[in-house]
PDB file of N, CA, C and O in Angstrom, chain B, residues numbered from 101:
ATOM      1  N   MET B 101     -15.678 -58.468 -49.623  1.00  0.00           N
ATOM      2  CA  MET B 101     -14.994 -57.477 -50.436  1.00  0.00           C
ATOM      3  C   MET B 101     -13.748 -57.005 -49.684  1.00  0.00           C
ATOM      4  O   MET B 101     -13.831 -56.684 -48.499  1.00  0.00           O
ATOM      5  N   PRO B 102     -12.616 -56.959 -50.342  1.00  0.00           N
ATOM      6  CA  PRO B 102     -11.378 -56.531 -49.678  1.00  0.00           C
ATOM      7  C   PRO B 102     -11.435 -55.058 -49.261  1.00  0.00           C
ATOM      8  O   PRO B 102     -12.145 -54.248 -49.857  1.00  0.00           O
ATOM      9  N   ASN B 103     -10.669 -54.745 -48.225  1.00  0.00           N
ATOM     10  CA  ASN B 103     -10.538 -53.351 -47.791  1.00  0.00           C
ATOM     11  C   ASN B 103      -9.253 -52.761 -48.379  1.00  0.00           C
ATOM     12  O   ASN B 103      -8.632 -53.380 -49.244  1.00  0.00           O
ATOM     13  N   ARG B 104      -8.855 -51.595 -47.928  1.00  0.00           N
ATOM     14  CA  ARG B 104      -7.666 -50.913 -48.474  1.00  0.00           C
ATOM     15  C   ARG B 104      -6.368 -51.710 -48.300  1.00  0.00           C
ATOM     16  O   ARG B 104      -5.396 -51.469 -49.016  1.00  0.00           O
ATOM     17  N   LEU B 105      -6.345 -52.641 -47.369  1.00  0.00           N
ATOM     18  CA  LEU B 105      -5.107 -53.379 -47.114  1.00  0.00           C
ATOM     19  C   LEU B 105      -4.810 -54.424 -48.178  1.00  0.00           C
ATOM     20  O   LEU B 105      -3.773 -55.084 -48.113  1.00  0.00           O
ATOM     21  N   VAL B 106      -5.689 -54.588 -49.147  1.00  0.00           N
ATOM     22  CA  VAL B 106      -5.454 -55.557 -50.215  1.00  0.00           C
ATOM     23  C   VAL B 106      -4.191 -55.218 -51.014  1.00  0.00           C
ATOM     24  O   VAL B 106      -3.599 -56.097 -51.642  1.00  0.00           O
ATOM     25  N   SER B 107      -3.783 -53.960 -50.992  1.00  0.00           N
ATOM     26  CA  SER B 107      -2.561 -53.582 -51.715  1.00  0.00           C
ATOM     27  C   SER B 107      -1.380 -53.325 -50.774  1.00  0.00           C
ATOM     28  O   SER B 107      -0.352 -52.801 -51.200  1.00  0.00           O
ATOM     29  N   ALA B 108      -1.524 -53.691 -49.501  1.00  0.00           N
ATOM     30  CA  ALA B 108      -0.435 -53.486 -48.532  1.00  0.00           C
ATOM     31  C   ALA B 108       0.748 -54.395 -48.857  1.00  0.00           C
ATOM     32  O   ALA B 108       0.571 -55.545 -49.258  1.00  0.00           O
ATOM     33  N   THR B 109       1.946 -53.865 -48.680  1.00  0.00           N
ATOM     34  CA  THR B 109       3.147 -54.678 -48.902  1.00  0.00           C
ATOM     35  C   THR B 109       3.563 -55.421 -47.636  1.00  0.00           C
ATOM     36  O   THR B 109       4.331 -56.381 -47.699  1.00  0.00           O
ATOM     37  N   SER B 110       3.061 -54.980 -46.498  1.00  0.00           N
ATOM     38  CA  SER B 110       3.361 -55.645 -45.229  1.00  0.00           C
ATOM     39  C   SER B 110       2.554 -56.941 -45.133  1.00  0.00           C
ATOM     40  O   SER B 110       1.333 -56.910 -45.289  1.00  0.00           O
ATOM     41  N   PRO B 111       3.208 -58.078 -44.879  1.00  0.00           N
ATOM     42  CA  PRO B 111       2.469 -59.342 -44.728  1.00  0.00           C
ATOM     43  C   PRO B 111       1.443 -59.278 -43.590  1.00  0.00           C
ATOM     44  O   PRO B 111       0.355 -59.842 -43.709  1.00  0.00           O
ATOM     45  N   TYR B 112       1.780 -58.598 -42.493  1.00  0.00           N
ATOM     46  CA  TYR B 112       0.835 -58.481 -41.373  1.00  0.00           C
ATOM     47  C   TYR B 112      -0.413 -57.719 -41.817  1.00  0.00           C
ATOM     48  O   TYR B 112      -1.531 -58.166 -41.558  1.00  0.00           O
ATOM     49  N   LEU B 113      -0.237 -56.583 -42.477  1.00  0.00           N
ATOM     50  CA  LEU B 113      -1.393 -55.801 -42.909  1.00  0.00           C
ATOM     51  C   LEU B 113      -2.189 -56.553 -43.978  1.00  0.00           C
ATOM     52  O   LEU B 113      -3.420 -56.565 -43.939  1.00  0.00           O
ATOM     53  N   PHE B 114      -1.506 -57.169 -44.917  1.00  0.00           N
ATOM     54  CA  PHE B 114      -2.181 -57.867 -46.001  1.00  0.00           C
ATOM     55  C   PHE B 114      -3.081 -58.991 -45.495  1.00  0.00           C
ATOM     56  O   PHE B 114      -4.133 -59.252 -46.078  1.00  0.00           O
ATOM     57  N   GLN B 115      -2.677 -59.653 -44.419  1.00  0.00           N
ATOM     58  CA  GLN B 115      -3.499 -60.753 -43.900  1.00  0.00           C
ATOM     59  C   GLN B 115      -4.866 -60.270 -43.410  1.00  0.00           C
ATOM     60  O   GLN B 115      -5.768 -61.081 -43.200  1.00  0.00           O
ATOM     61  N   HIS B 116      -5.024 -58.962 -43.227  1.00  0.00           N
ATOM     62  CA  HIS B 116      -6.292 -58.395 -42.766  1.00  0.00           C
ATOM     63  C   HIS B 116      -7.083 -57.732 -43.897  1.00  0.00           C
ATOM     64  O   HIS B 116      -8.040 -57.000 -43.640  1.00  0.00           O
ATOM     65  N   ALA B 117      -6.692 -57.982 -45.126  1.00  0.00           N
ATOM     66  CA  ALA B 117      -7.327 -57.343 -46.283  1.00  0.00           C
ATOM     67  C   ALA B 117      -8.775 -57.797 -46.504  1.00  0.00           C
ATOM     68  O   ALA B 117      -9.539 -57.103 -47.174  1.00  0.00           O
ATOM     69  N   GLU B 118      -9.153 -58.926 -45.961  1.00  0.00           N
ATOM     70  CA  GLU B 118     -10.522 -59.420 -46.132  1.00  0.00           C
ATOM     71  C   GLU B 118     -11.385 -59.167 -44.895  1.00  0.00           C
ATOM     72  O   GLU B 118     -12.544 -59.580 -44.863  1.00  0.00           O
ATOM     73  N   ASN B 119     -10.842 -58.500 -43.881  1.00  0.00           N
ATOM     74  CA  ASN B 119     -11.622 -58.192 -42.675  1.00  0.00           C
ATOM     75  C   ASN B 119     -12.724 -57.189 -43.009  1.00  0.00           C
ATOM     76  O   ASN B 119     -12.527 -56.311 -43.848  1.00  0.00           O
ATOM     77  N   PRO B 120     -13.876 -57.313 -42.360  1.00  0.00           N
ATOM     78  CA  PRO B 120     -14.968 -56.362 -42.610  1.00  0.00           C
ATOM     79  C   PRO B 120     -14.780 -55.062 -41.829  1.00  0.00           C
ATOM     80  O   PRO B 120     -15.722 -54.541 -41.231  1.00  0.00           O
ATOM     81  N   VAL B 121     -13.558 -54.551 -41.844  1.00  0.00           N
ATOM     82  CA  VAL B 121     -13.205 -53.315 -41.140  1.00  0.00           C
ATOM     83  C   VAL B 121     -12.571 -52.378 -42.159  1.00  0.00           C
ATOM     84  O   VAL B 121     -11.812 -52.820 -43.021  1.00  0.00           O
ATOM     85  N   ASP B 122     -12.872 -51.109 -42.067  1.00  0.00           N
ATOM     86  CA  ASP B 122     -12.328 -50.128 -43.009  1.00  0.00           C
ATOM     87  C   ASP B 122     -10.926 -49.694 -42.561  1.00  0.00           C
ATOM     88  O   ASP B 122     -10.707 -48.535 -42.208  1.00  0.00           O
ATOM     89  N   TRP B 123      -9.984 -50.642 -42.581  1.00  0.00           N
ATOM     90  CA  TRP B 123      -8.616 -50.355 -42.154  1.00  0.00           C
ATOM     91  C   TRP B 123      -7.918 -49.419 -43.124  1.00  0.00           C
ATOM     92  O   TRP B 123      -8.155 -49.463 -44.331  1.00  0.00           O
ATOM     93  N   TRP B 124      -7.059 -48.574 -42.581  1.00  0.00           N
ATOM     94  CA  TRP B 124      -6.176 -47.710 -43.377  1.00  0.00           C
ATOM     95  C   TRP B 124      -4.755 -47.956 -42.906  1.00  0.00           C
ATOM     96  O   TRP B 124      -4.528 -48.173 -41.716  1.00  0.00           O
ATOM     97  N   GLU B 125      -3.799 -47.925 -43.816  1.00  0.00           N
ATOM     98  CA  GLU B 125      -2.391 -47.963 -43.403  1.00  0.00           C
ATOM     99  C   GLU B 125      -2.037 -46.631 -42.761  1.00  0.00           C
ATOM    100  O   GLU B 125      -2.639 -45.602 -43.069  1.00  0.00           O
ATOM    101  N   TRP B 126      -1.062 -46.659 -41.871  1.00  0.00           N
ATOM    102  CA  TRP B 126      -0.571 -45.461 -41.201  1.00  0.00           C
ATOM    103  C   TRP B 126       0.039 -44.553 -42.258  1.00  0.00           C
ATOM    104  O   TRP B 126       0.890 -44.999 -43.027  1.00  0.00           O
ATOM    105  N   GLY B 127      -0.370 -43.308 -42.314  1.00  0.00           N
ATOM    106  CA  GLY B 127       0.221 -42.394 -43.274  1.00  0.00           C
ATOM    107  C   GLY B 127      -0.614 -41.143 -43.462  1.00  0.00           C
ATOM    108  O   GLY B 127      -1.665 -40.988 -42.839  1.00  0.00           O
ATOM    109  N   PRO B 128      -0.148 -40.258 -44.316  1.00  0.00           N
ATOM    110  CA  PRO B 128      -0.798 -38.968 -44.525  1.00  0.00           C
ATOM    111  C   PRO B 128      -2.256 -39.071 -44.975  1.00  0.00           C
ATOM    112  O   PRO B 128      -3.083 -38.241 -44.598  1.00  0.00           O
ATOM    113  N   GLU B 129      -2.573 -40.090 -45.781  1.00  0.00           N
ATOM    114  CA  GLU B 129      -3.951 -40.243 -46.256  1.00  0.00           C
ATOM    115  C   GLU B 129      -4.898 -40.533 -45.102  1.00  0.00           C
ATOM    116  O   GLU B 129      -5.999 -39.984 -45.045  1.00  0.00           O
ATOM    117  N   ALA B 130      -4.476 -41.395 -44.180  1.00  0.00           N
ATOM    118  CA  ALA B 130      -5.318 -41.723 -43.015  1.00  0.00           C
ATOM    119  C   ALA B 130      -5.533 -40.490 -42.144  1.00  0.00           C
ATOM    120  O   ALA B 130      -6.645 -40.241 -41.679  1.00  0.00           O
ATOM    121  N   PHE B 131      -4.476 -39.725 -41.926  1.00  0.00           N
ATOM    122  CA  PHE B 131      -4.602 -38.513 -41.109  1.00  0.00           C
ATOM    123  C   PHE B 131      -5.494 -37.480 -41.782  1.00  0.00           C
ATOM    124  O   PHE B 131      -6.298 -36.826 -41.117  1.00  0.00           O
ATOM    125  N   ALA B 132      -5.359 -37.328 -43.097  1.00  0.00           N
ATOM    126  CA  ALA B 132      -6.178 -36.363 -43.826  1.00  0.00           C
ATOM    127  C   ALA B 132      -7.650 -36.760 -43.771  1.00  0.00           C
ATOM    128  O   ALA B 132      -8.514 -35.901 -43.598  1.00  0.00           O
ATOM    129  N   GLU B 133      -7.942 -38.043 -43.915  1.00  0.00           N
ATOM    130  CA  GLU B 133      -9.332 -38.511 -43.858  1.00  0.00           C
ATOM    131  C   GLU B 133      -9.924 -38.319 -42.462  1.00  0.00           C
ATOM    132  O   GLU B 133     -11.077 -37.909 -42.330  1.00  0.00           O
ATOM    133  N   ALA B 134      -9.155 -38.607 -41.438  1.00  0.00           N
ATOM    134  CA  ALA B 134      -9.636 -38.395 -40.071  1.00  0.00           C
ATOM    135  C   ALA B 134      -9.903 -36.915 -39.818  1.00  0.00           C
ATOM    136  O   ALA B 134     -10.899 -36.555 -39.191  1.00  0.00           O
ATOM    137  N   ARG B 135      -9.020 -36.073 -40.304  1.00  0.00           N
ATOM    138  CA  ARG B 135      -9.216 -34.628 -40.166  1.00  0.00           C
ATOM    139  C   ARG B 135     -10.467 -34.172 -40.905  1.00  0.00           C
ATOM    140  O   ARG B 135     -11.271 -33.402 -40.380  1.00  0.00           O
ATOM    141  N   ARG B 136     -10.618 -34.665 -42.142  1.00  0.00           N
ATOM    142  CA  ARG B 136     -11.770 -34.286 -42.959  1.00  0.00           C
ATOM    143  C   ARG B 136     -13.079 -34.693 -42.284  1.00  0.00           C
ATOM    144  O   ARG B 136     -14.049 -33.936 -42.296  1.00  0.00           O
ATOM    145  N   ARG B 137     -13.102 -35.895 -41.692  1.00  0.00           N
ATOM    146  CA  ARG B 137     -14.320 -36.404 -41.051  1.00  0.00           C
ATOM    147  C   ARG B 137     -14.447 -35.989 -39.594  1.00  0.00           C
ATOM    148  O   ARG B 137     -15.483 -36.210 -38.966  1.00  0.00           O
ATOM    149  N   ASN B 138     -13.380 -35.382 -39.053  1.00  0.00           N
ATOM    150  CA  ASN B 138     -13.354 -34.973 -37.651  1.00  0.00           C
ATOM    151  C   ASN B 138     -13.610 -36.160 -36.713  1.00  0.00           C
ATOM    152  O   ASN B 138     -14.459 -36.104 -35.823  1.00  0.00           O
ATOM    153  N   VAL B 139     -12.847 -37.230 -36.945  1.00  0.00           N
ATOM    154  CA  VAL B 139     -12.958 -38.446 -36.132  1.00  0.00           C
ATOM    155  C   VAL B 139     -11.578 -38.819 -35.594  1.00  0.00           C
ATOM    156  O   VAL B 139     -10.563 -38.453 -36.187  1.00  0.00           O
ATOM    157  N   PRO B 140     -11.534 -39.543 -34.478  1.00  0.00           N
ATOM    158  CA  PRO B 140     -10.237 -39.969 -33.943  1.00  0.00           C
ATOM    159  C   PRO B 140      -9.640 -41.106 -34.788  1.00  0.00           C
ATOM    160  O   PRO B 140     -10.341 -41.778 -35.545  1.00  0.00           O
ATOM    161  N   ILE B 141      -8.355 -41.290 -34.636  1.00  0.00           N
ATOM    162  CA  ILE B 141      -7.661 -42.417 -35.267  1.00  0.00           C
ATOM    163  C   ILE B 141      -7.509 -43.502 -34.217  1.00  0.00           C
ATOM    164  O   ILE B 141      -6.969 -43.257 -33.138  1.00  0.00           O
ATOM    165  N   LEU B 142      -7.978 -44.689 -34.525  1.00  0.00           N
ATOM    166  CA  LEU B 142      -7.814 -45.832 -33.638  1.00  0.00           C
ATOM    167  C   LEU B 142      -6.646 -46.642 -34.174  1.00  0.00           C
ATOM    168  O   LEU B 142      -6.686 -47.107 -35.314  1.00  0.00           O
ATOM    169  N   LEU B 143      -5.632 -46.814 -33.388  1.00  0.00           N
ATOM    170  CA  LEU B 143      -4.391 -47.444 -33.825  1.00  0.00           C
ATOM    171  C   LEU B 143      -4.325 -48.899 -33.389  1.00  0.00           C
ATOM    172  O   LEU B 143      -4.457 -49.206 -32.205  1.00  0.00           O
ATOM    173  N   SER B 144      -4.121 -49.785 -34.339  1.00  0.00           N
ATOM    174  CA  SER B 144      -3.886 -51.189 -34.026  1.00  0.00           C
ATOM    175  C   SER B 144      -2.383 -51.370 -33.834  1.00  0.00           C
ATOM    176  O   SER B 144      -1.591 -50.946 -34.676  1.00  0.00           O
ATOM    177  N   VAL B 145      -1.996 -51.994 -32.739  1.00  0.00           N
ATOM    178  CA  VAL B 145      -0.576 -52.202 -32.474  1.00  0.00           C
ATOM    179  C   VAL B 145      -0.113 -53.598 -32.895  1.00  0.00           C
ATOM    180  O   VAL B 145       0.965 -54.047 -32.507  1.00  0.00           O
ATOM    181  N   GLY B 146      -0.927 -54.267 -33.681  1.00  0.00           N
ATOM    182  CA  GLY B 146      -0.508 -55.547 -34.226  1.00  0.00           C
ATOM    183  C   GLY B 146      -1.034 -56.762 -33.500  1.00  0.00           C
ATOM    184  O   GLY B 146      -0.587 -57.876 -33.774  1.00  0.00           O
ATOM    185  N   TYR B 147      -1.957 -56.590 -32.593  1.00  0.00           N
ATOM    186  CA  TYR B 147      -2.520 -57.724 -31.875  1.00  0.00           C
ATOM    187  C   TYR B 147      -3.703 -58.252 -32.676  1.00  0.00           C
ATOM    188  O   TYR B 147      -4.712 -57.558 -32.804  1.00  0.00           O
ATOM    189  N   ALA B 148      -3.603 -59.443 -33.208  1.00  0.00           N
ATOM    190  CA  ALA B 148      -4.618 -59.986 -34.112  1.00  0.00           C
ATOM    191  C   ALA B 148      -5.665 -60.806 -33.356  1.00  0.00           C
ATOM    192  O   ALA B 148      -5.710 -62.029 -33.487  1.00  0.00           O
ATOM    193  N   ALA B 149      -6.488 -60.146 -32.584  1.00  0.00           N
ATOM    194  CA  ALA B 149      -7.532 -60.873 -31.867  1.00  0.00           C
ATOM    195  C   ALA B 149      -8.804 -60.050 -31.715  1.00  0.00           C
ATOM    196  O   ALA B 149      -9.553 -60.240 -30.757  1.00  0.00           O
ATOM    197  N   CYS B 150      -9.054 -59.138 -32.652  1.00  0.00           N
ATOM    198  CA  CYS B 150     -10.264 -58.344 -32.512  1.00  0.00           C
ATOM    199  C   CYS B 150     -11.486 -59.150 -32.938  1.00  0.00           C
ATOM    200  O   CYS B 150     -11.374 -60.077 -33.740  1.00  0.00           O
ATOM    201  N   HIS B 151     -12.630 -58.802 -32.411  1.00  0.00           N
ATOM    202  CA  HIS B 151     -13.873 -59.508 -32.702  1.00  0.00           C
ATOM    203  C   HIS B 151     -14.163 -59.551 -34.198  1.00  0.00           C
ATOM    204  O   HIS B 151     -14.465 -60.614 -34.740  1.00  0.00           O
ATOM    205  N   TRP B 152     -14.074 -58.411 -34.865  1.00  0.00           N
ATOM    206  CA  TRP B 152     -14.427 -58.352 -36.282  1.00  0.00           C
ATOM    207  C   TRP B 152     -13.483 -59.174 -37.151  1.00  0.00           C
ATOM    208  O   TRP B 152     -13.895 -59.713 -38.178  1.00  0.00           O
ATOM    209  N   CYS B 153     -12.247 -59.270 -36.753  1.00  0.00           N
ATOM    210  CA  CYS B 153     -11.267 -59.975 -37.585  1.00  0.00           C
ATOM    211  C   CYS B 153     -11.360 -61.482 -37.468  1.00  0.00           C
ATOM    212  O   CYS B 153     -10.946 -62.193 -38.384  1.00  0.00           O
ATOM    213  N   HIS B 154     -11.898 -61.995 -36.354  1.00  0.00           N
ATOM    214  CA  HIS B 154     -11.852 -63.427 -36.136  1.00  0.00           C
ATOM    215  C   HIS B 154     -13.221 -64.082 -35.915  1.00  0.00           C
ATOM    216  O   HIS B 154     -13.486 -65.148 -36.471  1.00  0.00           O
ATOM    217  N   GLU B 155     -14.067 -63.480 -35.133  1.00  0.00           N
ATOM    218  CA  GLU B 155     -15.372 -64.074 -34.834  1.00  0.00           C
ATOM    219  C   GLU B 155     -16.326 -64.015 -36.007  1.00  0.00           C
ATOM    220  O   GLU B 155     -17.005 -64.998 -36.304  1.00  0.00           O
ATOM    221  N   VAL B 156     -16.386 -62.887 -36.672  1.00  0.00           N
ATOM    222  CA  VAL B 156     -17.352 -62.695 -37.744  1.00  0.00           C
ATOM    223  C   VAL B 156     -17.030 -63.579 -38.944  1.00  0.00           C
ATOM    224  O   VAL B 156     -17.940 -64.088 -39.598  1.00  0.00           O
ATOM    225  N   GLN B 157     -15.755 -63.766 -39.237  1.00  0.00           N
ATOM    226  CA  GLN B 157     -15.375 -64.568 -40.393  1.00  0.00           C
ATOM    227  C   GLN B 157     -15.453 -66.063 -40.112  1.00  0.00           C
ATOM    228  O   GLN B 157     -15.554 -66.871 -41.035  1.00  0.00           O
ATOM    229  N   GLY B 158     -15.406 -66.429 -38.825  1.00  0.00           N
ATOM    230  CA  GLY B 158     -15.376 -67.823 -38.406  1.00  0.00           C
ATOM    231  C   GLY B 158     -16.519 -68.586 -38.920  1.00  0.00           C
ATOM    232  O   GLY B 158     -16.634 -69.782 -38.650  1.00  0.00           O
TER     233      GLY B 158
END
């Protein structure tokens, strides 16, 4: 099932739309959700080698 990045306009973000990770694009909605849940924001700097993105789908 696709995550929120399925509607991303960025080609880099869109390529991760099928990852089993609850990714959010950088923006006010992500900050509001983190605040609401009282959780930290983990920022991806564009390095495409995380375990969930590559090993699990392999």
